[in-house]
C-alpha positions in Angstrom: 2.1 32.9 29.3 -1.0 33.4 27.0 0.9 32.7 23.6 2.3 29.5 24.7 -1.0 28.4 26.0 -2.8 29.3 22.5 0.7 27.2 20.5 -0.5 23.9 22.7 -4.3 24.4 21.4 -3.3 24.5 17.7 -1.1 21.3 18.4 -3.9 19.8 19.8 -6.3 20.7 17.0 -4.0 19.5 14.2 -4.0 16.4 16.0 -7.5 15.9 16.5 -8.1 16.9 12.8 -5.4 13.8 11.9 -7.7 11.5 14.2 -10.8 12.7 12.4 -9.7 12.2 8.9 -7.4 8.8 10.1 -9.9 6.7 8.4 -10.1 8.1 4.8 -6.0 8.5 5.1 -5.5 5.3 5.8 -7.9 3.9 2.7 -6.9 6.5 0.1 -3.6 7.4 0.8 -1.7 3.7 -0.1 -3.2 3.7 -3.4 -2.8 7.5 -4.3 1.0 6.9 -3.5 1.1 3.9 -5.2 -0.8 5.5 -8.5 1.6 8.3 -8.3 5.1 6.4 -8.0 4.5 3.5 -9.8 2.2 3.9 -12.5 2.7 4.2 -16.1 1.0 4.6 -19.4 1.2 0.7 -20.4 0.1 -0.1 -16.7 -3.5 -1.6 -16.2 -3.8 -1.4 -12.9 -1.2 -0.9 -9.4 -2.3 -2.7 -6.5 -1.5 -2.1 -3.1 -0.7 -4.9 -0.8 -2.7 -4.8 2.6 0.6 -4.5 4.8 0.3 -0.8 3.0 -2.6 0.3 5.0 -1.0 -1.5 8.3 2.4 0.7 7.3 0.2 3.9 6.8 -1.8 3.7 10.0 1.3 3.1 11.8 3.1 6.0 10.2 -0.5 8.1 11.1 0.3 7.0 14.8 3.6 8.7 14.8 2.1 12.3 13.1 -0.6 12.3 15.8 1.4 11.4 19.0 3.9 14.0 17.9 1.4 16.8 17.5 -0.1 15.3 21.3 3.3 15.1 22.4 3.7 19.5 22.1 -0.1 19.6 23.4 1.3 17.8 26.7 4.3 18.9 27.3 6.6 22.4 27.7 8.5 23.6 24.7 11.7 22.5 25.6 15.2 21.2 23.7 13.8 17.2 24.7 10.1 17.8 23.7 10.7 19.8 20.2 13.4 16.7 20.0 10.9 14.0 20.4 8.7 15.6 18.1 11.1 15.7 15.2 12.0 12.3 16.0 8.5 11.2 15.7 7.7 13.3 13.0 11.2 11.8 10.9 9.4 8.1 11.9 6.0 9.4 10.4 7.9 10.1 7.4 9.8 7.1 6.7 6.7 5.3 7.3 5.3 6.9 4.5 8.3 6.7 2.7 8.4 2.5 3.2 4.8 2.4 2.3 5.2 3.6 -1.2 7.6 1.1 -1.8 5.7 -2.0 -1.7 3.6 -2.7 -5.1 1.6 -5.0 -7.3 1.7 -3.7 -10.9 0.4 -5.8 -13.9 0.7 -4.2 -17.2 0.8 -5.2 -20.8 3.5 -6.3 -21.3 4.8 -7.2 -17.7 4.0 -8.3 -13.9 6.4 -6.5 -11.0 5.6 -6.3 -7.7 8.3 -5.1 -4.5 7.5 -6.4 -1.1 7.2 -4.5 2.0 10.6 -4.1 3.7 12.5 -4.9 0.7 14.6 -3.2 -2.1 14.7 -5.8 -4.6 12.1 -5.3 -7.5 10.8 -8.6 -9.1 9.8 -8.0 -12.8 8.4 -10.9 -15.1 7.4 -10.6 -18.7 4.3 -12.2 -19.1 6.2 -15.4 -21.3 8.1 -15.9 -17.5 4.3 -16.8 -16.1 4.2 -20.7 -15.7 0.3 -20.7 -14.6 -2.3 -18.6 -13.0 -4.3 -20.3 -10.3 -7.8 -18.7 -9.4 -8.8 -19.7 -6.1 -12.3 -19.1 -5.3 -13.4 -19.1 -1.5 -16.8 -20.2 0.0 -17.9 -16.7 0.4 -17.0 -15.9 -3.6 -14.2 -14.1 -2.8 -11.4 -14.8 -5.6 -7.7 -14.7 -5.3 -5.3 -15.0 -8.2 -1.8 -16.7 -8.1 0.6 -15.5 -10.8 3.2 -18.6 -10.6 6.6 -17.7 -12.3 8.9 -20.6 -14.0 11.6 -19.4 -11.5 9.8 -20.7 -8.3 8.7 -17.2 -7.3 4.5 -16.0 -7.0 2.3 -13.3 -6.7 -0.9 -13.2 -5.2 -3.7 -10.9 -5.5 -6.8 -10.5 -4.8 -10.1 -10.4 -6.8 -11.5 -6.5 -6.1 -13.2 -3.8 -8.1 -9.8 -2.9 -9.7 -9.2 -6.5 -10.7 -12.5 -6.7 -12.2 -12.0 -4.0 -14.7 -8.8 -5.5 -15.7 -9.9 -9.1 -15.3 -10.5 -9.3 -19.5 -7.6 -8.2 -20.4 -5.4 -10.5 -17.8 -7.7 -13.8 -19.8 -7.0 -12.5 -22.9 -3.2 -12.0 -22.3 -3.0 -15.3 -20.8 -4.8 -17.1 -24.0 -2.6 -15.1 -26.3 0.8 -16.7 -24.3 -0.7 -20.1 -24.1 -0.6 -19.6 -20.4 -2.1 -22.3 -18.0 -5.4 -20.9 -15.9 -6.2 -23.1 -12.9 -9.7 -22.4 -11.0 -9.8 -23.9 -8.0 -13.0 -23.8 -5.6 -12.5 -24.2 -1.8 -15.9 -25.8 -0.6 
């Protein structure tokens, strides 16, 4: 009886550790996974869509719920089966999170949206125009419009600012129209 009591507390401690680490996990894990799975030497930067952070949070909730379940319920076949189901849902959420990305490289732009399997890849010559939308607060978004009608929008964050000169030079070299729109 004592051994079962102590084991339950281990699962509770694991769940609490995940809760305490969740802000760090949600902020850094999506970017780390995107860099790991989608970065190559010619890539300037891999961006993480905002939806990935939400999917990461959902996966973390499944993981925390799985460990709390083992703390609150006795170790029976049903509780272990539910634990494994929650663990699989957590792993699936993290896998889905790794599939969505936005990538700017020397010779191309590519992206994949959340919950899709189709990867879009365009050479810089396929870009029709780039629109920079500057909001009142000074935040900017860049929309890359392609000749086939698709577009890719990336917010200007610290990562984009690092490669902004490379992007502007590439636009000039390929004679791509660059439009700035100020929202008042």
